[in-house]
ChimeraX commands (.cxc) that place a marker at each C-alpha (Angstrom):
marker #1 position 0.00,0.00,0.00 radius 0.5
marker #1 position 1.39,3.40,-0.95 radius 0.5
marker #1 position 0.26,6.86,-0.05 radius 0.5
marker #1 position -0.01,9.39,-2.84 radius 0.5
marker #1 position 0.41,13.09,-2.22 radius 0.5
marker #1 position -2.55,14.84,-3.80 radius 0.5
marker #1 position -1.81,18.24,-2.34 radius 0.5
marker #1 position 1.61,19.76,-1.90 radius 0.5
marker #1 position 1.80,23.07,-0.04 radius 0.5
marker #1 position 2.87,26.02,-2.11 radius 0.5
marker #1 position 6.43,27.14,-1.53 radius 0.5
marker #1 position 6.05,30.25,-3.69 radius 0.5
marker #1 position 3.15,32.37,-4.82 radius 0.5
marker #1 position -0.41,32.30,-3.44 radius 0.5
marker #1 position -0.78,30.21,-0.31 radius 0.5
marker #1 position 2.93,30.13,0.53 radius 0.5
marker #1 position 2.39,32.36,3.56 radius 0.5
marker #1 position 0.28,29.63,5.23 radius 0.5
marker #1 position 2.95,26.91,5.09 radius 0.5
marker #1 position 4.42,27.70,8.50 radius 0.5
marker #1 position 1.08,28.17,10.24 radius 0.5
marker #1 position -0.96,25.31,11.65 radius 0.5
marker #1 position -4.61,25.30,10.71 radius 0.5
marker #1 position -5.82,22.95,13.41 radius 0.5
marker #1 position -5.21,23.01,17.17 radius 0.5
marker #1 position -3.82,19.47,17.28 radius 0.5
marker #1 position -1.06,20.39,14.83 radius 0.5
marker #1 position 0.30,22.84,17.41 radius 0.5
marker #1 position 0.76,20.15,20.08 radius 0.5
marker #1 position 4.24,18.79,20.76 radius 0.5
marker #1 position 2.73,15.37,21.40 radius 0.5
marker #1 position 1.10,15.42,17.96 radius 0.5
marker #1 position 4.43,16.12,16.29 radius 0.5
marker #1 position 6.09,13.29,18.25 radius 0.5
marker #1 position 3.25,10.88,17.43 radius 0.5
marker #1 position 3.36,11.83,13.75 radius 0.5
marker #1 position 7.13,11.28,13.64 radius 0.5
marker #1 position 7.04,7.86,15.31 radius 0.5
marker #1 position 3.92,6.72,13.46 radius 0.5
marker #1 position 5.62,7.49,10.16 radius 0.5
marker #1 position 8.67,5.46,11.20 radius 0.5
marker #1 position 6.56,2.52,12.35 radius 0.5
marker #1 position 4.43,2.53,9.22 radius 0.5
marker #1 position 7.52,2.66,6.98 radius 0.5
marker #1 position 8.90,-0.30,8.92 radius 0.5
marker #1 position 5.67,-2.27,8.53 radius 0.5
marker #1 position 5.44,-1.52,4.79 radius 0.5
marker #1 position 9.05,-2.61,4.23 radius 0.5
marker #1 position 8.68,-5.93,6.09 radius 0.5
marker #1 position 6.12,-8.03,4.21 radius 0.5
marker #1 position 7.30,-11.19,6.02 radius 0.5
marker #1 position 5.45,-10.07,9.17 radius 0.5
marker #1 position 2.16,-11.92,9.51 radius 0.5
marker #1 position -0.55,-9.94,7.66 radius 0.5
marker #1 position -2.88,-9.98,10.68 radius 0.5
marker #1 position -0.15,-8.55,12.93 radius 0.5
marker #1 position 0.64,-5.96,10.26 radius 0.5
marker #1 position -2.98,-4.83,10.05 radius 0.5
marker #1 position -3.42,-4.71,13.83 radius 0.5
marker #1 position -0.18,-2.77,14.26 radius 0.5
marker #1 position -1.09,-0.31,11.50 radius 0.5
marker #1 position -4.56,0.17,12.97 radius 0.5
marker #1 position -3.28,0.67,16.52 radius 0.5
marker #1 position -0.55,3.08,15.36 radius 0.5
marker #1 position -2.96,5.09,13.23 radius 0.5
marker #1 position -5.51,5.24,16.04 radius 0.5
marker #1 position -2.97,6.87,18.34 radius 0.5
marker #1 position -2.77,9.93,16.11 radius 0.5
marker #1 position -6.41,9.86,14.99 radius 0.5
marker #1 position -7.81,9.76,18.54 radius 0.5
marker #1 position -5.42,12.52,19.58 radius 0.5
marker #1 position -6.57,14.72,16.70 radius 0.5
marker #1 position -10.26,13.98,17.21 radius 0.5
marker #1 position -10.06,14.49,20.96 radius 0.5
marker #1 position -8.41,17.86,20.51 radius 0.5
marker #1 position -11.37,18.94,18.43 radius 0.5
marker #1 position -13.92,18.05,21.08 radius 0.5
marker #1 position -15.48,20.91,23.00 radius 0.5
marker #1 position -16.19,19.14,26.30 radius 0.5
marker #1 position -13.28,18.18,28.57 radius 0.5
marker #1 position -14.80,14.80,29.44 radius 0.5
marker #1 position -14.84,13.93,25.72 radius 0.5
marker #1 position -11.31,15.26,25.21 radius 0.5
marker #1 position -10.11,13.07,28.07 radius 0.5
marker #1 position -11.92,10.01,26.66 radius 0.5
marker #1 position -10.24,10.33,23.26 radius 0.5
marker #1 position -6.83,10.91,24.83 radius 0.5
marker #1 position -7.37,7.82,27.00 radius 0.5
marker #1 position -8.25,5.80,23.88 radius 0.5
marker #1 position -5.14,7.15,22.17 radius 0.5
marker #1 position -3.01,6.03,25.11 radius 0.5
marker #1 position -4.71,2.62,25.02 radius 0.5
marker #1 position -3.64,2.34,21.39 radius 0.5
marker #1 position -0.07,3.03,22.48 radius 0.5
marker #1 position -0.27,0.06,24.85 radius 0.5
marker #1 position -1.74,-2.09,22.09 radius 0.5
marker #1 position 1.08,-1.06,19.75 radius 0.5
marker #1 position 3.70,-1.97,22.36 radius 0.5
marker #1 position 2.14,-5.41,22.84 radius 0.5
marker #1 position 2.27,-6.01,19.08 radius 0.5
marker #1 position 5.83,-4.66,18.92 radius 0.5
marker #1 position 6.88,-7.17,21.59 radius 0.5
marker #1 position 5.23,-10.03,19.65 radius 0.5
marker #1 position 6.98,-8.94,16.45 radius 0.5
marker #1 position 10.27,-8.99,18.35 radius 0.5
marker #1 position 9.55,-12.41,19.88 radius 0.5
marker #1 position 8.88,-13.75,16.38 radius 0.5
marker #1 position 12.20,-12.39,15.14 radius 0.5
marker #1 position 10.86,-9.81,12.69 radius 0.5
marker #1 position 12.61,-6.79,14.18 radius 0.5
marker #1 position 16.20,-5.96,15.09 radius 0.5
marker #1 position 17.02,-4.86,18.63 radius 0.5
marker #1 position 17.91,-1.27,17.62 radius 0.5
marker #1 position 14.60,-0.72,15.80 radius 0.5
marker #1 position 12.70,-2.37,18.65 radius 0.5
marker #1 position 14.36,-0.05,21.18 radius 0.5
marker #1 position 13.67,3.04,19.05 radius 0.5
marker #1 position 9.98,2.18,18.67 radius 0.5
marker #1 position 9.60,1.11,22.31 radius 0.5
marker #1 position 11.21,4.32,23.56 radius 0.5
marker #1 position 9.00,6.36,21.22 radius 0.5
marker #1 position 5.85,4.67,22.47 radius 0.5
marker #1 position 6.98,5.26,26.05 radius 0.5
marker #1 position 7.53,8.97,25.38 radius 0.5
marker #1 position 4.13,9.26,23.69 radius 0.5
marker #1 position 2.42,7.45,26.58 radius 0.5
marker #1 position 3.91,9.84,29.11 radius 0.5
marker #1 position 2.95,12.89,27.07 radius 0.5
marker #1 position -0.62,11.66,26.65 radius 0.5
marker #1 position -0.87,10.88,30.36 radius 0.5
marker #1 position 0.13,14.45,31.13 radius 0.5
marker #1 position -2.62,15.72,28.86 radius 0.5
marker #1 position -5.16,13.31,30.37 radius 0.5
marker #1 position -4.31,14.49,33.87 radius 0.5
marker #1 position -4.74,18.11,32.80 radius 0.5
marker #1 position -8.41,17.34,32.09 radius 0.5
marker #1 position -9.03,15.85,35.55 radius 0.5
marker #1 position -12.64,16.26,36.49 radius 0.5
marker link #1:1,2 radius 0.2
marker link #1:2,3 radius 0.2
marker link #1:3,4 radius 0.2
marker link #1:4,5 radius 0.2
marker link #1:5,6 radius 0.2
marker link #1:6,7 radius 0.2
marker link #1:7,8 radius 0.2
marker link #1:8,9 radius 0.2
marker link #1:9,10 radius 0.2
marker link #1:10,11 radius 0.2
marker link #1:11,12 radius 0.2
marker link #1:12,13 radius 0.2
marker link #1:13,14 radius 0.2
marker link #1:14,15 radius 0.2
marker link #1:15,16 radius 0.2
marker link #1:16,17 radius 0.2
marker link #1:17,18 radius 0.2
marker link #1:18,19 radius 0.2
marker link #1:19,20 radius 0.2
marker link #1:20,21 radius 0.2
marker link #1:21,22 radius 0.2
marker link #1:22,23 radius 0.2
marker link #1:23,24 radius 0.2
marker link #1:24,25 radius 0.2
marker link #1:25,26 radius 0.2
marker link #1:26,27 radius 0.2
marker link #1:27,28 radius 0.2
marker link #1:28,29 radius 0.2
marker link #1:29,30 radius 0.2
marker link #1:30,31 radius 0.2
marker link #1:31,32 radius 0.2
marker link #1:32,33 radius 0.2
marker link #1:33,34 radius 0.2
marker link #1:34,35 radius 0.2
marker link #1:35,36 radius 0.2
marker link #1:36,37 radius 0.2
marker link #1:37,38 radius 0.2
marker link #1:38,39 radius 0.2
marker link #1:39,40 radius 0.2
marker link #1:40,41 radius 0.2
marker link #1:41,42 radius 0.2
marker link #1:42,43 radius 0.2
marker link #1:43,44 radius 0.2
marker link #1:44,45 radius 0.2
marker link #1:45,46 radius 0.2
marker link #1:46,47 radius 0.2
marker link #1:47,48 radius 0.2
marker link #1:48,49 radius 0.2
marker link #1:49,50 radius 0.2
marker link #1:50,51 radius 0.2
marker link #1:51,52 radius 0.2
marker link #1:52,53 radius 0.2
marker link #1:53,54 radius 0.2
marker link #1:54,55 radius 0.2
marker link #1:55,56 radius 0.2
marker link #1:56,57 radius 0.2
marker link #1:57,58 radius 0.2
marker link #1:58,59 radius 0.2
marker link #1:59,60 radius 0.2
marker link #1:60,61 radius 0.2
marker link #1:61,62 radius 0.2
marker link #1:62,63 radius 0.2
marker link #1:63,64 radius 0.2
marker link #1:64,65 radius 0.2
marker link #1:65,66 radius 0.2
marker link #1:66,67 radius 0.2
marker link #1:67,68 radius 0.2
marker link #1:68,69 radius 0.2
marker link #1:69,70 radius 0.2
marker link #1:70,71 radius 0.2
marker link #1:71,72 radius 0.2
marker link #1:72,73 radius 0.2
marker link #1:73,74 radius 0.2
marker link #1:74,75 radius 0.2
marker link #1:75,76 radius 0.2
marker link #1:76,77 radius 0.2
marker link #1:77,78 radius 0.2
marker link #1:78,79 radius 0.2
marker link #1:79,80 radius 0.2
marker link #1:80,81 radius 0.2
marker link #1:81,82 radius 0.2
marker link #1:82,83 radius 0.2
marker link #1:83,84 radius 0.2
marker link #1:84,85 radius 0.2
marker link #1:85,86 radius 0.2
marker link #1:86,87 radius 0.2
marker link #1:87,88 radius 0.2
marker link #1:88,89 radius 0.2
marker link #1:89,90 radius 0.2
marker link #1:90,91 radius 0.2
marker link #1:91,92 radius 0.2
marker link #1:92,93 radius 0.2
marker link #1:93,94 radius 0.2
marker link #1:94,95 radius 0.2
marker link #1:95,96 radius 0.2
marker link #1:96,97 radius 0.2
marker link #1:97,98 radius 0.2
marker link #1:98,99 radius 0.2
marker link #1:99,100 radius 0.2
marker link #1:100,101 radius 0.2
marker link #1:101,102 radius 0.2
marker link #1:102,103 radius 0.2
marker link #1:103,104 radius 0.2
marker link #1:104,105 radius 0.2
marker link #1:105,106 radius 0.2
marker link #1:106,107 radius 0.2
marker link #1:107,108 radius 0.2
marker link #1:108,109 radius 0.2
marker link #1:109,110 radius 0.2
marker link #1:110,111 radius 0.2
marker link #1:111,112 radius 0.2
marker link #1:112,113 radius 0.2
marker link #1:113,114 radius 0.2
marker link #1:114,115 radius 0.2
marker link #1:115,116 radius 0.2
marker link #1:116,117 radius 0.2
marker link #1:117,118 radius 0.2
marker link #1:118,119 radius 0.2
marker link #1:119,120 radius 0.2
marker link #1:120,121 radius 0.2
marker link #1:121,122 radius 0.2
marker link #1:122,123 radius 0.2
marker link #1:123,124 radius 0.2
marker link #1:124,125 radius 0.2
marker link #1:125,126 radius 0.2
marker link #1:126,127 radius 0.2
marker link #1:127,128 radius 0.2
marker link #1:128,129 radius 0.2
marker link #1:129,130 radius 0.2
marker link #1:130,131 radius 0.2
marker link #1:131,132 radius 0.2
marker link #1:132,133 radius 0.2
marker link #1:133,134 radius 0.2
marker link #1:134,135 radius 0.2
marker link #1:135,136 radius 0.2
marker link #1:136,137 radius 0.2
marker link #1:137,138 radius 0.2
view
C-alpha cells in the first residue's frame, strides 16, 4: 500500500504564507508532532517488512494510526470529558502497539535497535498523553 500526495503546499506564490502556520489546534501540540514522527517510522517499517504476519501488520497499523487519529479527534472536542476520553483511547492504542511490537520482536521480525527506538518512542508518547489526560481531571 502506498500513499499518494494529492496536495503539496505552495512554496512560492499564493498560499505560501500559510505553510508555517498550523490550521488545526492538534497540529500545534508537541505530542502530535512526536506521534506523527514515530507513526511514520513505524508505518515505513511495517510496509518494508512483508514477512510479518498480515494480521499482525494490520493490527499494528490500525493501533498506530488510532494513536494519532484519537489525539486529533479528541483535541477537536469541545467538552473536557470527551477530550479526556479520546486521549485515553489514544493512550490505550499506544499500549496495544507496544504489545504487538513485543510479539513482532519475539517472532524475530525486528532488530534490537529498531525495537528499542519504537519502544522508547511509544513510552515517550504514553507519558505525554498521560500528562494531557491528567490536565483534564474532572
